[in-house]
MIMIKOL-312353 format. One line per field, with one value per residue: residue number from 1; x, y negated, z negated of N, C-alpha, C in turn. Coordinates in Angstrom, 3 decimals. Layout:
<pts>
i: [NUM; ...]
nX: [X; ...]
nY: [Y; ...]
nZ: [Z; ...]
caX: [X; ...]
caY: [Y; ...]
caZ: [Z; ...]
cX: [X; ...]
cY: [Y; ...]
cZ: [Z; ...]
</pts>
This chain:
<pts>
i: [1; 2; 3; 4; 5; 6; 7; 8; 9; 10; 11; 12; 13; 14; 15; 16; 17; 18; 19; 20; 21; 22; 23; 24; 25; 26; 27; 28; 29; 30; 31; 32; 33; 34; 35; 36; 37; 38; 39; 40; 41; 42; 43; 44; 45; 46; 47; 48; 49; 50; 51; 52; 53; 54; 55; 56; 57; 58; 59; 60; 61; 62; 63; 64; 65; 66; 67; 68; 69; 70; 71; 72; 73; 74; 75; 76; 77; 78; 79; 80; 81; 82; 83; 84; 85]
nX: [38.482; 36.608; 35.115; 31.988; 31.639; 30.646; 27.323; 26.305; 25.430; 24.158; 21.465; 19.973; 20.956; 20.036; 17.251; 16.945; 17.800; 15.837; 13.525; 14.074; 14.181; 11.537; 10.216; 11.182; 9.956; 7.306; 4.927; 5.368; 3.134; 1.384; -0.906; -2.702; -2.654; -4.382; -4.511; -6.738; -7.893; -10.567; -13.667; -16.114; -18.705; -17.933; -15.889; -17.267; -18.715; -16.596; -15.429; -17.610; -17.792; -15.385; -15.885; -18.007; -16.875; -14.654; -15.363; -15.518; -15.397; -14.049; -11.723; -10.661; -11.082; -10.699; -10.992; -8.112; -6.935; -7.958; -8.367; -9.635; -9.619; -9.168; -12.032; -13.983; -12.878; -11.775; -9.111; -8.116; -7.056; -7.416; -7.339; -6.647; -6.609; -4.687; -5.964; -8.911; -8.785]
nY: [54.884; 51.993; 49.985; 48.298; 44.706; 42.686; 41.469; 38.013; 36.170; 33.801; 33.000; 34.583; 33.662; 30.998; 31.412; 32.673; 30.597; 28.656; 30.008; 30.356; 27.677; 26.871; 28.478; 27.409; 24.922; 25.516; 25.838; 27.995; 29.275; 31.277; 30.784; 30.643; 28.333; 26.141; 23.612; 21.252; 19.085; 17.417; 16.209; 14.638; 16.149; 18.709; 19.279; 19.607; 21.928; 23.745; 23.824; 24.859; 27.340; 28.524; 28.695; 30.480; 32.726; 33.265; 33.534; 31.233; 32.170; 34.598; 34.189; 31.801; 29.593; 26.343; 22.868; 21.409; 18.911; 15.854; 13.490; 10.536; 9.738; 7.328; 6.751; 8.428; 10.904; 13.737; 14.846; 17.711; 20.034; 23.382; 25.825; 29.137; 32.279; 35.119; 37.607; 39.106; 39.825]
nZ: [-15.012; -15.237; -17.789; -17.724; -17.655; -20.454; -20.777; -20.404; -23.314; -23.674; -23.044; -24.824; -27.280; -27.239; -27.260; -29.764; -31.481; -30.914; -31.765; -34.499; -35.305; -34.830; -36.687; -39.064; -39.092; -39.522; -42.128; -44.960; -46.101; -45.525; -44.034; -40.934; -38.327; -36.102; -33.726; -32.334; -29.730; -28.966; -27.460; -29.587; -29.831; -28.846; -30.618; -33.020; -32.380; -32.017; -34.590; -36.018; -34.760; -35.627; -38.423; -38.393; -37.203; -38.837; -41.879; -44.603; -47.262; -47.057; -45.474; -46.286; -44.698; -43.380; -42.448; -42.022; -41.440; -39.845; -37.174; -35.752; -32.463; -29.779; -27.683; -28.719; -29.360; -31.124; -33.034; -34.619; -37.164; -37.812; -40.377; -41.585; -43.356; -42.247; -42.443; -43.845; -46.982]
caX: [37.171; 36.555; 33.828; 31.418; 31.766; 29.485; 26.458; 26.326; 24.415; 23.701; 20.002; 19.507; 21.295; 19.121; 15.927; 17.001; 17.858; 14.521; 12.595; 14.374; 13.808; 10.073; 9.833; 11.506; 8.992; 6.000; 4.835; 5.414; 2.060; 0.568; -2.066; -2.605; -3.195; -4.581; -4.889; -7.599; -8.194; -11.819; -14.716; -16.804; -19.652; -17.199; -15.140; -18.232; -18.989; -15.395; -15.323; -18.688; -17.384; -14.363; -16.494; -18.821; -15.991; -13.796; -16.098; -14.681; -15.246; -13.114; -10.482; -10.315; -11.092; -11.008; -10.429; -6.984; -6.807; -8.607; -8.154; -10.495; -8.835; -9.989; -12.940; -14.787; -12.166; -11.342; -7.995; -8.226; -6.336; -8.126; -6.441; -7.298; -5.723; -4.653; -6.876; -9.828; -8.457]
caY: [54.278; 50.725; 49.695; 47.055; 43.501; 42.417; 40.435; 36.751; 36.118; 32.414; 32.937; 35.184; 32.751; 29.846; 31.853; 32.876; 29.283; 28.027; 30.735; 30.021; 26.278; 26.821; 29.102; 26.485; 23.813; 25.976; 26.097; 29.410; 29.492; 32.409; 30.385; 30.454; 27.016; 25.825; 22.208; 20.992; 17.692; 17.605; 15.208; 14.892; 17.284; 19.967; 19.505; 20.174; 23.309; 24.549; 24.026; 25.775; 28.659; 29.057; 29.061; 31.673; 33.848; 33.497; 32.933; 30.544; 32.979; 35.700; 33.745; 30.474; 28.722; 24.937; 21.839; 20.926; 17.472; 15.397; 12.086; 10.046; 9.118; 6.464; 7.411; 9.420; 12.186; 14.149; 15.787; 18.346; 21.283; 24.389; 26.816; 30.304; 33.394; 36.033; 38.744; 38.971; 40.875]
caZ: [-14.847; -15.957; -18.423; -17.190; -18.490; -21.315; -20.200; -21.162; -24.368; -23.831; -23.052; -26.069; -28.375; -27.173; -27.702; -31.207; -32.134; -30.766; -32.621; -35.896; -35.535; -34.920; -37.942; -40.152; -39.083; -39.953; -43.564; -45.326; -47.057; -45.107; -43.247; -39.495; -37.984; -34.692; -33.563; -31.186; -29.369; -28.224; -27.686; -30.862; -29.837; -28.669; -31.856; -33.979; -31.979; -32.264; -36.036; -36.389; -34.258; -36.537; -39.703; -38.177; -36.879; -39.994; -43.008; -45.583; -48.460; -46.817; -44.837; -46.805; -43.532; -43.642; -41.578; -42.812; -41.206; -38.620; -36.807; -34.678; -31.397; -28.929; -26.748; -29.438; -29.310; -32.454; -33.139; -35.922; -37.375; -38.595; -40.931; -42.184; -43.635; -41.104; -42.633; -44.985; -47.967]
cX: [37.060; 35.175; 33.293; 31.587; 30.495; 28.631; 26.539; 25.165; 23.856; 22.191; 19.423; 19.777; 20.349; 17.732; 15.891; 17.008; 16.503; 13.510; 12.816; 13.982; 12.293; 9.604; 10.096; 10.502; 7.637; 5.997; 4.819; 4.339; 1.120; -0.634; -1.725; -3.284; -3.354; -5.106; -5.669; -7.725; -9.393; -12.748; -15.535; -17.793; -18.946; -16.393; -16.051; -18.516; -17.795; -15.232; -16.394; -18.358; -16.357; -14.980; -17.396; -17.944; -15.109; -14.450; -15.156; -14.406; -14.196; -11.747; -9.958; -10.219; -11.424; -10.427; -9.341; -6.793; -7.559; -8.362; -9.118; -9.622; -9.731; -10.868; -13.759; -14.205; -11.639; -10.178; -8.055; -7.468; -7.165; -7.079; -7.254; -6.234; -5.750; -5.632; -7.754; -9.553; -9.314]
cY: [53.053; 50.511; 48.380; 45.905; 43.297; 41.321; 39.151; 36.711; 34.719; 32.315; 33.482; 34.259; 31.552; 30.224; 32.072; 31.548; 28.587; 28.686; 30.398; 28.593; 26.146; 27.389; 28.181; 25.346; 24.232; 26.233; 27.597; 29.733; 30.618; 32.064; 30.325; 29.135; 26.890; 24.395; 22.037; 19.492; 17.778; 16.414; 15.609; 16.067; 18.643; 20.303; 20.112; 21.631; 24.220; 24.833; 25.011; 27.208; 29.310; 29.502; 30.287; 32.907; 34.246; 32.841; 32.394; 31.408; 34.076; 35.213; 32.414; 29.465; 27.292; 24.060; 21.174; 19.417; 17.113; 13.904; 11.732; 9.280; 8.207; 7.289; 8.513; 10.830; 12.475; 15.121; 16.386; 19.656; 22.173; 25.339; 27.940; 31.322; 34.370; 37.198; 38.472; 40.116; 40.753]
cZ: [-15.776; -16.576; -17.885; -18.183; -19.302; -20.685; -21.026; -22.155; -24.579; -23.937; -24.346; -27.248; -28.405; -27.672; -29.203; -31.955; -32.081; -31.702; -34.088; -36.234; -35.670; -36.246; -39.126; -40.242; -39.620; -41.461; -43.835; -46.350; -46.648; -44.257; -41.759; -39.172; -36.481; -34.607; -32.265; -30.976; -28.433; -28.416; -28.925; -30.816; -29.693; -29.926; -32.920; -33.670; -32.279; -33.752; -36.510; -35.963; -35.191; -37.855; -39.566; -37.966; -38.068; -41.215; -44.087; -46.816; -48.275; -46.329; -45.365; -45.667; -43.957; -42.543; -42.411; -42.667; -39.939; -38.446; -35.692; -33.689; -30.571; -27.981; -27.397; -29.306; -30.709; -32.314; -34.537; -35.956; -38.289; -39.164; -41.570; -42.524; -42.476; -41.227; -43.849; -45.950; -49.181]
</pts>
């Protein structure tokens, strides 16, 4: 009785390399980040939603960076801790 051939590992290797590369690009400071690109009024609402949902005192929530884009569009990154300890 013959043993079956080993399956190709190319797909797995590519996924591992991609995952490791993404992990290297992300800061290792423990914060979760999310970037938004929204019109100014929606950006204000989104930031307010984050501060209400993840209070600054518990999650260290903050607007890490923001840029004003053409057409009154705001690109901003929010960051917070994963849990309120």
